[in-house]
N, CA, C and O atoms as a GROMACS GRO file, in nm:
protein
  336
    1SER      N    1  -0.352   0.398  -0.788
    1SER     CA    2  -0.250   0.423  -0.889
    1SER      C    3  -0.142   0.316  -0.877
    1SER      O    4  -0.131   0.248  -0.775
    2THR      N    5  -0.066   0.303  -0.980
    2THR     CA    6   0.044   0.206  -0.980
    2THR      C    7   0.174   0.282  -0.994
    2THR      O    8   0.175   0.400  -1.027
    3LYS      N    9   0.283   0.214  -0.968
    3LYS     CA   10   0.413   0.276  -0.984
    3LYS      C   11   0.514   0.173  -1.029
    3LYS      O   12   0.489   0.053  -1.018
    4GLN      N   13   0.625   0.219  -1.079
    4GLN     CA   14   0.732   0.129  -1.122
    4GLN      C   15   0.782   0.048  -1.004
    4GLN      O   16   0.773   0.092  -0.890
    5ALA      N   17   0.834  -0.070  -1.032
    5ALA     CA   18   0.878  -0.161  -0.926
    5ALA      C   19   0.984  -0.097  -0.837
    5ALA      O   20   0.979  -0.113  -0.715
    6ASP      N   21   1.080  -0.024  -0.895
    6ASP     CA   22   1.185   0.035  -0.812
    6ASP      C   23   1.128   0.137  -0.713
    6ASP      O   24   1.173   0.145  -0.599
    7ALA      N   25   1.029   0.214  -0.756
    7ALA     CA   26   0.965   0.310  -0.665
    7ALA      C   27   0.883   0.238  -0.559
    7ALA      O   28   0.879   0.280  -0.443
    8TYR      N   29   0.818   0.128  -0.597
    8TYR     CA   30   0.739   0.048  -0.503
    8TYR      C   31   0.829  -0.007  -0.393
    8TYR      O   32   0.797   0.005  -0.274
    9TYR      N   33   0.941  -0.067  -0.431
    9TYR     CA   34   1.032  -0.125  -0.332
    9TYR      C   35   1.103  -0.017  -0.250
    9TYR      O   36   1.133  -0.039  -0.133
   10ALA      N   37   1.131   0.099  -0.310
   10ALA     CA   38   1.193   0.208  -0.236
   10ALA      C   39   1.100   0.257  -0.126
   10ALA      O   40   1.146   0.290  -0.016
   11ASP      N   41   0.970   0.262  -0.153
   11ASP     CA   42   0.874   0.301  -0.050
   11ASP      C   43   0.872   0.202   0.066
   11ASP      O   44   0.856   0.241   0.181
   12GLN      N   45   0.889   0.074   0.036
   12GLN     CA   46   0.886  -0.028   0.140
   12GLN      C   47   1.001  -0.010   0.239
   12GLN      O   48   0.984  -0.032   0.359
   13THR      N   49   1.116   0.029   0.190
   13THR     CA   50   1.232   0.040   0.277
   13THR      C   51   1.257   0.184   0.322
   13THR      O   52   1.335   0.206   0.415
   14ASN      N   53   1.193   0.282   0.259
   14ASN     CA   54   1.198   0.422   0.297
   14ASN      C   55   1.342   0.466   0.325
   14ASN      O   56   1.428   0.450   0.239
   15ASP      N   57   1.368   0.520   0.443
   15ASP     CA   58   1.503   0.566   0.478
   15ASP      C   59   1.582   0.458   0.550
   15ASP      O   60   1.694   0.482   0.595
   16GLY      N   61   1.525   0.338   0.562
   16GLY     CA   62   1.592   0.228   0.631
   16GLY      C   63   1.571   0.231   0.781
   16GLY      O   64   1.619   0.142   0.852
   17LYS      N   65   1.499   0.332   0.831
   17LYS     CA   66   1.478   0.346   0.976
   17LYS      C   67   1.331   0.343   1.016
   17LYS      O   68   1.296   0.290   1.121
   18THR      N   69   1.246   0.401   0.932
   18THR     CA   70   1.105   0.415   0.968
   18THR      C   71   1.016   0.362   0.857
   18THR      O   72   1.031   0.400   0.741
   19ALA      N   73   0.922   0.274   0.893
   19ALA     CA   74   0.827   0.222   0.795
   19ALA      C   75   0.739   0.336   0.745
   19ALA      O   76   0.686   0.412   0.826
   20LYS      N   77   0.723   0.347   0.615
   20LYS     CA   78   0.646   0.456   0.556
   20LYS      C   79   0.515   0.406   0.494
   20LYS      O   80   0.413   0.474   0.502
   21THR      N   81   0.519   0.290   0.434
   21THR     CA   82   0.404   0.236   0.362
   21THR      C   83   0.313   0.161   0.457
   21THR      O   84   0.359   0.079   0.536
   22CYS      N   85   0.183   0.190   0.450
   22CYS     CA   86   0.088   0.130   0.543
   22CYS      C   87   0.061  -0.017   0.513
   22CYS      O   88   0.062  -0.100   0.604
   23VAL      N   89   0.038  -0.051   0.387
   23VAL     CA   90   0.007  -0.189   0.349
   23VAL      C   91   0.098  -0.229   0.235
   23VAL      O   92   0.114  -0.155   0.138
   24ILE      N   93   0.158  -0.346   0.246
   24ILE     CA   94   0.248  -0.397   0.143
   24ILE      C   95   0.208  -0.539   0.111
   24ILE      O   96   0.187  -0.621   0.201
   25PHE      N   97   0.196  -0.569  -0.017
   25PHE     CA   98   0.176  -0.708  -0.059
   25PHE      C   99   0.314  -0.765  -0.087
   25PHE      O  100   0.378  -0.730  -0.187
   26GLY      N  101   0.360  -0.850  -0.001
   26GLY     CA  102   0.492  -0.910  -0.017
   26GLY      C  103   0.488  -1.057   0.016
   26GLY      O  104   0.398  -1.104   0.085
   27TRP      N  105   0.586  -1.129  -0.033
   27TRP     CA  106   0.590  -1.273  -0.012
   27TRP      C  107   0.702  -1.314   0.081
   27TRP      O  108   0.706  -1.428   0.126
   28SER      N  109   0.792  -1.224   0.110
   28SER     CA  110   0.911  -1.260   0.186
   28SER      C  111   0.947  -1.146   0.282
   28SER      O  112   0.927  -1.029   0.250
   29LEU      N  113   1.000  -1.181   0.397
   29LEU     CA  114   1.048  -1.077   0.489
   29LEU      C  115   1.157  -0.993   0.425
   29LEU      O  116   1.175  -0.877   0.462
   30ALA      N  117   1.228  -1.050   0.329
   30ALA     CA  118   1.334  -0.975   0.260
   30ALA      C  119   1.277  -0.854   0.186
   30ALA      O  120   1.350  -0.758   0.161
   31ASP      N  121   1.149  -0.858   0.150
   31ASP     CA  122   1.086  -0.744   0.082
   31ASP      C  123   1.091  -0.617   0.167
   31ASP      O  124   1.084  -0.507   0.114
   32PHE      N  125   1.102  -0.633   0.297
   32PHE     CA  126   1.094  -0.520   0.388
   32PHE      C  127   1.229  -0.470   0.437
   32PHE      O  128   1.236  -0.372   0.511
   33GLY      N  129   1.337  -0.536   0.395
   33GLY     CA  130   1.470  -0.494   0.436
   33GLY      C  131   1.483  -0.492   0.588
   33GLY      O  132   1.429  -0.580   0.656
   34ASP      N  133   1.554  -0.394   0.640
   34ASP     CA  134   1.575  -0.383   0.785
   34ASP      C  135   1.450  -0.340   0.860
   34ASP      O  136   1.449  -0.338   0.983
   35LEU      N  137   1.344  -0.306   0.787
   35LEU     CA  138   1.220  -0.260   0.850
   35LEU      C  139   1.122  -0.374   0.877
   35LEU      O  140   1.010  -0.349   0.920
   36ARG      N  141   1.162  -0.497   0.852
   36ARG     CA  142   1.068  -0.611   0.864
   36ARG      C  143   1.002  -0.620   1.000
   36ARG      O  144   0.888  -0.666   1.009
   37ASP      N  145   1.069  -0.577   1.106
   37ASP     CA  146   1.009  -0.584   1.240
   37ASP      C  147   0.903  -0.476   1.263
   37ASP      O  148   0.830  -0.482   1.362
   38GLN      N  149   0.895  -0.378   1.173
   38GLN     CA  150   0.795  -0.272   1.186
   38GLN      C  151   0.665  -0.305   1.113
   38GLN      O  152   0.569  -0.227   1.117
   39TYR      N  153   0.661  -0.419   1.049
   39TYR     CA  154   0.540  -0.464   0.979
   39TYR      C  155   0.487  -0.588   1.047
   39TYR      O  156   0.562  -0.661   1.113
   40THR      N  157   0.360  -0.614   1.032
   40THR     CA  158   0.300  -0.734   1.089
   40THR      C  159   0.219  -0.805   0.981
   40THR      O  160   0.155  -0.740   0.898
   41ALA      N  161   0.223  -0.936   0.983
   41ALA     CA  162   0.149  -1.014   0.884
   41ALA      C  163   0.000  -1.013   0.919
   41ALA      O  164  -0.037  -1.000   1.035
   42MET      N  165  -0.082  -1.028   0.819
   42MET     CA  166  -0.226  -1.038   0.840
   42MET      C  167  -0.276  -1.162   0.767
   42MET      O  168  -0.210  -1.211   0.676
   43PRO      N  169  -0.392  -1.211   0.805
   43PRO     CA  170  -0.447  -1.327   0.734
   43PRO      C  171  -0.474  -1.295   0.588
   43PRO      O  172  -0.490  -1.178   0.551
   44VAL      N  173  -0.480  -1.396   0.508
   44VAL     CA  174  -0.511  -1.380   0.367
   44VAL      C  175  -0.649  -1.314   0.354
   44VAL      O  176  -0.744  -1.359   0.418
   45PRO      N  177  -0.661  -1.208   0.273
   45PRO     CA  178  -0.793  -1.146   0.254
   45PRO      C  179  -0.891  -1.248   0.197
   45PRO      O  180  -0.859  -1.321   0.103
   46ALA      N  181  -1.009  -1.253   0.253
   46ALA     CA  182  -1.111  -1.348   0.207
   46ALA      C  183  -1.246  -1.277   0.200
   46ALA      O  184  -1.271  -1.182   0.274
   47ALA      N  185  -1.330  -1.325   0.114
   47ALA     CA  186  -1.466  -1.271   0.102
   47ALA      C  187  -1.545  -1.300   0.229
   47ALA      O  188  -1.514  -1.395   0.300
   48PRO      N  189  -1.646  -1.219   0.258
   48PRO     CA  190  -1.729  -1.245   0.376
   48PRO      C  191  -1.782  -1.388   0.375
   48PRO      O  192  -1.833  -1.437   0.274
   49GLY      N  193  -1.770  -1.454   0.488
   49GLY     CA  194  -1.819  -1.591   0.501
   49GLY      C  195  -1.725  -1.698   0.450
   49GLY      O  196  -1.757  -1.816   0.455
   50VAL      N  197  -1.606  -1.656   0.400
   50VAL     CA  198  -1.508  -1.752   0.350
   50VAL      C  199  -1.389  -1.753   0.445
   50VAL      O  200  -1.333  -1.648   0.476
   51SER      N  201  -1.351  -1.869   0.490
   51SER     CA  202  -1.236  -1.882   0.580
   51SER      C  203  -1.107  -1.854   0.504
   51SER      O  204  -1.093  -1.895   0.388
   52ALA      N  205  -1.014  -1.785   0.568
   52ALA     CA  206  -0.883  -1.760   0.506
   52ALA      C  207  -0.816  -1.892   0.469
   52ALA      O  208  -0.736  -1.898   0.375
   53ASP      N  209  -0.847  -1.999   0.543
   53ASP     CA  210  -0.790  -2.131   0.513
   53ASP      C  211  -0.840  -2.186   0.380
   53ASP      O  212  -0.775  -2.272   0.320
   54ASP      N  213  -0.954  -2.138   0.334
   54ASP     CA  214  -1.012  -2.187   0.209
   54ASP      C  215  -0.970  -2.104   0.087
   54ASP      O  216  -1.002  -2.141  -0.026
   55VAL      N  217  -0.900  -1.994   0.110
   55VAL     CA  218  -0.857  -1.908   0.000
   55VAL      C  219  -0.738  -1.972  -0.070
   55VAL      O  220  -0.645  -2.020  -0.005
   56VAL      N  221  -0.741  -1.973  -0.202
   56VAL     CA  222  -0.632  -2.031  -0.280
   56VAL      C  223  -0.575  -1.921  -0.368
   56VAL      O  224  -0.649  -1.853  -0.440
   57TRP      N  225  -0.444  -1.904  -0.363
   57TRP     CA  226  -0.378  -1.807  -0.449
   57TRP      C  227  -0.351  -1.871  -0.584
   57TRP      O  228  -0.327  -1.991  -0.592
   58ASP      N  229  -0.354  -1.792  -0.687
   58ASP     CA  230  -0.328  -1.842  -0.822
   58ASP      C  231  -0.181  -1.883  -0.831
   58ASP      O  232  -0.092  -1.800  -0.814
   59GLY      N  233  -0.157  -2.008  -0.857
   59GLY     CA  234  -0.020  -2.059  -0.865
   59GLY      C  235   0.036  -2.059  -1.005
   59GLY      O  236   0.137  -2.124  -1.030
   60SER      N  237  -0.026  -1.988  -1.098
   60SER     CA  238   0.019  -1.991  -1.237
   60SER      C  239   0.121  -1.882  -1.265
   60SER      O  240   0.116  -1.820  -1.372
   61SER      N  241   0.211  -1.856  -1.172
   61SER     CA  242   0.305  -1.745  -1.189
   61SER      C  243   0.393  -1.761  -1.311
   61SER      O  244   0.440  -1.661  -1.366
   62ASN      N  245   0.416  -1.882  -1.355
   62ASN     CA  246   0.495  -1.900  -1.477
   62ASN      C  247   0.418  -1.857  -1.600
   62ASN      O  248   0.477  -1.816  -1.700
   63GLU      N  249   0.285  -1.866  -1.594
   63GLU     CA  250   0.203  -1.825  -1.708
   63GLU      C  251   0.177  -1.675  -1.708
   63GLU      O  252   0.174  -1.612  -1.814
   64PHE      N  253   0.158  -1.619  -1.591
   64PHE     CA  254   0.118  -1.479  -1.580
   64PHE      C  255   0.214  -1.405  -1.488
   64PHE      O  256   0.175  -1.364  -1.379
   65GLU      N  257   0.337  -1.386  -1.531
   65GLU     CA  258   0.436  -1.316  -1.449
   65GLU      C  259   0.404  -1.168  -1.447
   65GLU      O  260   0.341  -1.115  -1.538
   66ASN      N  261   0.448  -1.101  -1.339
   66ASN     CA  262   0.427  -0.957  -1.334
   66ASN      C  263   0.506  -0.890  -1.446
   66ASN      O  264   0.600  -0.947  -1.501
   67PHE      N  265   0.467  -0.772  -1.478
   67PHE     CA  266   0.526  -0.690  -1.584
   67PHE      C  267   0.495  -0.746  -1.722
   67PHE      O  268   0.565  -0.713  -1.818
   68LYS      N  269   0.394  -0.828  -1.734
   68LYS     CA  270   0.354  -0.881  -1.864
   68LYS      C  271   0.206  -0.858  -1.883
   68LYS      O  272   0.132  -0.834  -1.787
   69LEU      N  273   0.163  -0.865  -2.005
   69LEU     CA  274   0.024  -0.845  -2.039
   69LEU      C  275  -0.038  -0.980  -2.073
   69LEU      O  276   0.021  -1.059  -2.146
   70SER      N  277  -0.155  -1.006  -2.023
   70SER     CA  278  -0.229  -1.128  -2.056
   70SER      C  279  -0.356  -1.087  -2.129
   70SER      O  280  -0.420  -0.988  -2.094
   71ILE      N  281  -0.390  -1.164  -2.230
   71ILE     CA  282  -0.510  -1.137  -2.309
   71ILE      C  283  -0.600  -1.259  -2.300
   71ILE      O  284  -0.552  -1.372  -2.304
   72ALA      N  285  -0.729  -1.236  -2.287
   72ALA     CA  286  -0.825  -1.346  -2.278
   72ALA      C  287  -0.814  -1.438  -2.399
   72ALA      O  288  -0.799  -1.392  -2.512
   73ALA      N  289  -0.822  -1.568  -2.374
   73ALA     CA  290  -0.813  -1.666  -2.482
   73ALA      C  291  -0.924  -1.648  -2.584
   73ALA      O  292  -0.906  -1.682  -2.701
   74ASN      N  293  -1.038  -1.596  -2.541
   74ASN     CA  294  -1.151  -1.581  -2.633
   74ASN      C  295  -1.162  -1.440  -2.691
   74ASN      O  296  -1.266  -1.404  -2.745
   75ALA      N  297  -1.056  -1.360  -2.680
   75ALA     CA  298  -1.058  -1.225  -2.735
   75ALA      C  299  -1.077  -1.232  -2.886
   75ALA      O  300  -1.018  -1.318  -2.953
   76LYS      N  301  -1.160  -1.143  -2.941
   76LYS     CA  302  -1.191  -1.148  -3.084
   76LYS      C  303  -1.072  -1.112  -3.171
   76LYS      O  304  -1.056  -1.169  -3.278
   77ASN      N  305  -0.990  -1.019  -3.128
   77ASN     CA  306  -0.880  -0.973  -3.214
   77ASN      C  307  -0.750  -0.978  -3.136
   77ASN      O  308  -0.700  -0.875  -3.091
   78LYS      N  309  -0.694  -1.097  -3.121
   78LYS     CA  310  -0.571  -1.113  -3.043
   78LYS      C  311  -0.452  -1.044  -3.108
   78LYS      O  312  -0.354  -1.011  -3.041
   79ASP      N  313  -0.460  -1.021  -3.238
   79ASP     CA  314  -0.348  -0.959  -3.308
   79ASP      C  315  -0.344  -0.807  -3.291
   79ASP      O  316  -0.245  -0.744  -3.326
   80ALA      N  317  -0.450  -0.750  -3.237
   80ALA     CA  318  -0.452  -0.605  -3.216
   80ALA      C  319  -0.346  -0.568  -3.114
   80ALA      O  320  -0.320  -0.643  -3.020
   81ARG      N  321  -0.285  -0.455  -3.132
   81ARG     CA  322  -0.182  -0.410  -3.039
   81ARG      C  323  -0.245  -0.324  -2.930
   81ARG      O  324  -0.338  -0.248  -2.955
   82CYS      N  325  -0.193  -0.340  -2.809
   82CYS     CA  326  -0.239  -0.257  -2.698
   82CYS      C  327  -0.158  -0.130  -2.693
   82CYS      O  328  -0.036  -0.134  -2.702
   83LEU      N  329  -0.224  -0.020  -2.679
   83LEU     CA  330  -0.156   0.108  -2.661
   83LEU      C  331  -0.175   0.150  -2.517
   83LEU      O  332  -0.287   0.161  -2.468
   84ILE      N  333  -0.065   0.172  -2.451
   84ILE     CA  334  -0.071   0.211  -2.310
   84ILE      C  335  -0.022   0.352  -2.296
   84ILE      O  336  -0.018   0.406  -2.185
   0.00000   0.00000   0.00000
């Protein structure tokens, strides 16, 4: 399931004393607030047989920012509205 960003970040910092969330996808220690020492970094997830050093993250964040919808360039009806 997904949740709103404010609820997601609230779970990361919990009560400010005890880490509550088991796994967090974050880019900065600041994402964890005062709980940063209760989390540990892990290698980049990679497919079996692929070195984490060979994994490349999508750097197109300016094109596909979070909280936005992307539609395939070859979609038949780009003008159709999405109902969520």
